[in-house]
C-alpha positions as CSV (number, residue, x, y, z in Angstrom):
1,M,-63.6,-98.2,68.8
2,S,-60.4,-96.2,68.9
3,A,-59.2,-94.4,65.7
4,A,-56.1,-96.4,65.2
5,G,-57.0,-99.5,67.2
6,S,-58.8,-102.6,66.2
7,L,-58.9,-101.5,62.5
8,A,-55.1,-100.8,62.3
9,E,-54.3,-104.5,61.9
10,Y,-50.7,-104.2,60.5
11,P,-49.9,-107.7,59.0
12,E,-46.6,-109.3,59.9
13,A,-46.2,-111.3,56.7
14,L,-43.2,-110.1,54.5
15,M,-42.4,-110.5,50.9
16,S,-39.3,-112.4,50.1
17,P,-36.6,-109.8,49.2
18,S,-35.4,-111.6,46.2
19,R,-34.9,-109.8,42.9
20,P,-38.2,-109.3,41.0
21,P,-38.7,-110.8,37.5
22,A,-38.3,-108.7,34.4
23,G,-41.2,-106.2,33.9
24,F,-41.8,-106.0,37.6
25,D,-43.9,-103.0,38.6
26,R,-44.4,-102.2,42.3
27,R,-47.7,-100.4,41.9
28,S,-49.3,-103.3,40.0
29,L,-48.0,-105.8,42.6
30,L,-49.4,-103.8,45.6
31,K,-52.7,-103.3,44.0
32,A,-53.0,-106.9,43.0
33,A,-52.1,-107.9,46.6
34,A,-54.9,-105.6,47.8
35,G,-57.3,-107.4,45.6
36,T,-56.3,-110.8,46.8
37,G,-55.9,-110.1,50.3
38,I,-52.0,-110.5,50.4
39,A,-50.6,-108.7,53.4
40,L,-47.7,-106.3,52.3
41,A,-47.6,-103.7,55.0
42,G,-44.4,-104.9,56.3
43,S,-42.7,-105.4,52.9
44,V,-41.8,-101.8,52.2
45,V,-38.2,-102.2,53.0
46,A,-37.9,-105.3,50.8
47,L,-39.6,-103.5,47.9
48,A,-37.2,-100.5,48.2
49,A,-34.3,-102.9,47.8
50,F,-35.3,-103.6,44.2
51,P,-33.2,-101.6,41.8
52,G,-34.9,-99.5,39.3
53,V,-38.3,-99.7,40.8
54,A,-38.7,-95.8,41.0
55,A,-36.7,-92.7,40.9
56,A,-36.5,-92.5,44.7
57,Y,-35.9,-89.3,46.6
58,S,-32.2,-88.7,47.5
59,W,-32.0,-88.4,51.3
60,P,-29.1,-87.5,53.4
61,S,-27.5,-90.0,55.8
62,S,-29.9,-89.3,58.6
63,L,-32.5,-86.7,59.8
64,R,-33.3,-86.1,63.4
65,S,-34.6,-83.4,65.9
66,G,-32.9,-80.1,65.0
67,S,-32.5,-80.9,61.3
68,T,-33.8,-78.4,58.8
69,G,-34.0,-78.1,55.0
70,A,-35.7,-79.5,51.9
71,A,-35.1,-83.1,53.0
72,V,-36.9,-82.5,56.3
73,T,-39.8,-80.9,54.3
74,E,-40.1,-84.0,52.1
75,L,-39.9,-86.2,55.2
76,Q,-42.8,-84.2,56.8
77,I,-44.9,-84.6,53.6
78,R,-44.5,-88.4,53.7
79,I,-45.2,-88.9,57.3
80,A,-47.9,-86.3,57.7
81,G,-50.7,-89.1,57.8
82,W,-49.1,-90.3,61.1
83,A,-49.9,-87.0,62.9
84,A,-51.6,-88.8,65.7
85,D,-52.5,-92.3,67.1
86,G,-56.0,-91.4,68.0
87,P,-58.6,-88.7,67.4
88,R,-56.8,-85.5,67.8
89,Q,-56.9,-82.2,66.0
90,T,-53.2,-82.0,65.0
91,Y,-51.1,-82.1,62.0
92,V,-47.5,-82.3,61.0
93,A,-46.3,-78.9,59.9
94,V,-44.5,-79.0,56.6
95,D,-42.0,-76.3,57.3
96,G,-38.6,-77.9,57.0
97,D,-37.9,-77.8,60.7
98,F,-37.5,-81.2,62.4
99,G,-39.3,-80.5,65.7
100,P,-41.3,-82.6,68.3
101,G,-44.4,-83.0,66.0
102,T,-42.2,-84.4,63.1
103,E,-40.4,-86.8,65.6
104,A,-43.6,-88.1,67.0
105,A,-45.0,-88.7,63.6
106,L,-41.8,-90.4,62.4
107,K,-42.1,-92.8,65.4
108,R,-45.6,-93.8,64.5
109,F,-44.5,-94.5,60.9
110,Q,-41.6,-96.4,62.1
111,A,-43.6,-98.6,64.4
112,A,-46.3,-99.3,61.7
113,N,-43.6,-100.3,59.3
114,H,-41.6,-102.7,61.8
115,L,-38.7,-100.3,62.0
116,T,-36.8,-99.0,65.1
117,A,-39.2,-96.4,66.5
118,N,-36.5,-93.9,67.8
119,G,-37.7,-90.8,65.9
120,I,-34.4,-90.6,63.9
121,A,-34.7,-91.2,60.2
122,D,-31.9,-93.3,58.6
123,A,-31.2,-95.6,55.6
124,D,-33.9,-98.2,56.6
125,D,-36.6,-95.5,57.2
126,F,-35.7,-93.8,53.8
127,A,-36.0,-97.1,52.1
128,A,-39.5,-97.6,53.6
129,L,-40.4,-94.0,52.4
130,N,-39.0,-94.5,49.0
131,A,-41.0,-97.8,48.7
132,L,-44.2,-95.7,48.9
133,E,-43.0,-93.5,45.9
134,S,-43.8,-94.2,42.3
135,S,-41.7,-93.0,39.4
136,D,-44.0,-90.3,38.4
137,G,-44.2,-88.7,41.9
138,S,-47.4,-90.4,42.9
139,T,-47.7,-93.1,45.6
140,S,-47.9,-96.9,45.6
141,H,-51.6,-97.1,45.9
142,F,-52.7,-93.9,44.2
143,E,-52.4,-92.5,40.8
144,F,-52.7,-88.9,39.6
145,S,-55.4,-89.9,37.3
146,E,-57.7,-90.8,40.1
147,F,-57.7,-87.0,41.3
148,T,-58.1,-85.2,38.1
149,S,-61.2,-83.1,37.6
150,S,-63.9,-85.2,36.1
151,D,-64.7,-82.6,33.4
152,G,-61.6,-83.4,31.5
153,T,-59.5,-80.3,32.6
154,G,-56.9,-82.4,34.4
155,F,-55.5,-80.3,37.1
156,G,-56.2,-77.1,35.3
157,G,-59.0,-74.5,36.0
158,G,-58.7,-74.4,39.7
159,K,-58.2,-71.6,42.0
160,V,-54.4,-72.1,42.0
161,G,-52.2,-73.2,39.1
162,A,-52.0,-76.7,37.8
163,A,-48.6,-77.4,39.2
164,T,-49.6,-76.2,42.7
165,V,-52.7,-78.5,42.5
166,K,-50.6,-81.4,41.4
167,E,-48.3,-81.0,44.3
168,N,-51.1,-80.5,46.8
169,V,-52.5,-83.9,45.5
170,R,-49.2,-85.5,46.0
171,R,-49.2,-84.4,49.6
172,L,-52.7,-85.6,50.0
173,M,-51.8,-89.1,48.6
174,Y,-49.3,-89.6,51.4
175,K,-52.0,-88.9,54.0
176,L,-54.2,-91.4,52.3
177,E,-51.4,-93.9,52.3
178,A,-51.5,-93.6,56.1
179,L,-55.2,-93.9,56.2
180,R,-55.0,-97.0,54.1
181,A,-52.5,-98.6,56.4
182,K,-54.6,-97.8,59.5
183,A,-57.6,-99.3,57.7
184,G,-55.8,-102.7,57.6
185,N,-54.6,-102.1,53.9
186,R,-58.0,-102.0,52.6
187,A,-58.3,-100.5,49.1
188,I,-59.3,-96.8,48.9
189,T,-61.4,-95.5,46.1
190,I,-61.4,-91.8,45.2
191,S,-64.9,-90.7,44.2
192,S,-63.9,-87.1,43.8
193,G,-60.4,-85.4,44.0
194,F,-59.5,-82.1,42.3
195,R,-62.3,-80.2,40.8
196,S,-62.1,-77.3,38.3
197,V,-63.9,-74.2,39.4
198,A,-66.4,-74.8,36.6
199,H,-67.0,-78.5,37.6
200,N,-67.3,-77.6,41.1
201,Q,-70.1,-75.0,40.4
202,A,-71.8,-77.4,38.1
203,I,-72.2,-80.0,40.8
204,G,-73.1,-77.5,43.5
205,G,-69.9,-77.5,45.4
206,A,-69.0,-74.8,48.0
207,S,-67.4,-71.8,46.3
208,N,-64.2,-72.1,48.5
209,S,-64.3,-75.9,48.4
210,M,-60.9,-77.5,49.2
211,H,-61.4,-79.5,46.0
212,V,-60.6,-76.7,43.7
213,Y,-57.2,-76.5,45.3
214,G,-56.4,-80.3,45.2
215,T,-56.2,-80.5,48.9
216,A,-59.3,-82.6,49.4
217,A,-60.7,-85.9,48.4
218,D,-64.0,-87.8,48.8
219,V,-63.1,-91.5,49.6
220,Y,-64.5,-94.8,50.6
221,V,-62.6,-97.5,52.0
222,S,-63.5,-101.2,51.1
223,G,-65.4,-102.9,53.9
224,L,-65.8,-99.9,56.2
225,S,-68.7,-97.5,56.9
226,T,-68.2,-93.7,56.6
227,R,-68.2,-93.5,60.4
228,Q,-65.3,-95.9,60.6
229,V,-63.4,-94.0,57.9
230,Y,-64.2,-90.7,59.8
231,V,-62.7,-92.1,63.0
232,L,-59.5,-93.3,61.2
233,A,-59.1,-90.1,59.5
234,E,-59.1,-88.1,62.9
235,A,-55.7,-89.6,63.4
236,C,-54.2,-88.7,60.0
237,G,-53.7,-85.0,60.2
238,F,-56.8,-84.1,58.3
239,S,-58.3,-80.7,59.4
240,G,-61.5,-81.0,57.3
241,L,-63.9,-83.9,57.8
242,E,-67.4,-83.8,56.4
243,R,-70.2,-85.2,58.7
244,Y,-70.1,-88.9,58.1
245,T,-73.8,-89.3,58.2
246,L,-74.1,-87.2,55.0
247,S,-73.2,-90.0,52.5
248,D,-73.5,-93.7,52.3
249,A,-70.8,-93.8,49.7
250,H,-67.9,-91.6,50.8
251,Q,-66.1,-89.6,53.5
252,H,-64.7,-86.2,52.6
253,V,-61.3,-85.4,54.0
254,D,-59.2,-82.2,53.5
255,S,-56.1,-80.3,54.9
256,R,-57.6,-76.9,54.9
257,I,-55.8,-75.5,57.9
258,E,-52.3,-76.2,56.3
259,Y,-52.9,-73.8,53.4
260,A,-53.7,-70.2,53.1
261,Y,-56.8,-70.7,51.0
262,G,-59.3,-69.0,53.2
263,S,-60.3,-72.0,55.5
264,Q,-58.0,-71.5,58.4
265,S,-60.2,-73.3,61.1
266,W,-60.7,-76.8,62.0
267,W,-63.8,-78.3,60.4
268,W,-64.7,-81.8,61.8
269,E,-68.4,-81.5,61.0
270,S,-69.3,-84.4,63.4
271,G,-67.0,-83.2,66.1
272,T,-64.5,-85.6,67.7
273,V,-65.7,-89.2,67.3
274,S,-64.1,-92.4,68.9
C-alpha cells in the first residue's frame, strides 16, 4: 500500500454554498459530518465563503515562487502536512521563503482540495486555507484542549514557555489535518499531546521527549491500524515516528528536526515503510 494511495480517498461531494443558519458553527458541522460519514473534503471553499465563521488570516492577493515574508511563513505552516505524496524524509521549511519545497507542497494541497494545482496561492487557495482555521487559532477538526497536559497544567510546565508550546501545537494541528485528509477524512483521536515535564517524568517519558515542547502527539485514526497510520504519516512531513508495533492504540508523530530542541536527526523507528 502506498502512503497516499488507496487510503487517500478524497470525496467529491460538496456542500451547498448557501448561507448557513443562525448559530452555525463550522467545527461542529465538520465533526458531526465525520461522525455520520458525510464527505466534506471538497467543501472547504464553500465553508470559507460563509461570513463570520472565523477570524481568518489576512492574505495578500497572491503568493508564488520567490515570495517572502510573514504570509509565506503562515502558508508554509498550513501546508506542511503536504510535504510529500509518498514515504519520504522531507518537510516544508517554515522560513518565510517560497521555494521549490513550498511550491510542491502547495500543489499537493491544491489537488487534494479540487483547486488549480499550479503552485500559486491566490484567493481560492486562501479561502480553502482559512476554512481550516477556527476563530481561536486552532483548526477545524482539532481543539487546543485536546493537546493540553493531562496533569492540569495546560500548556505550562514544559521545556519552553506556554506561548511557544501553544504555537507549536497549532503548527502540529495543520499537519494532522493533512494526515486526516489522507486517511479518507477519518476521525483522529489525540491520546497524548503536550506534556509538562513533571507529567512526562511521572509516566516514564524520555527526558527530551518532543511532547514537552508541544511538537508531538500520540494519535489513533478511526478504522486504521498503527501501521497504516505510520505509512500515511511518512508523507506528512513528520520527522519522528515511533515504531508502529509498539502500541495497539496509537501512533506517535513529531516534528523534531524542525526545531532546535536537541533532536536534530530523523527518527523513523520502523524505517521507511510502504
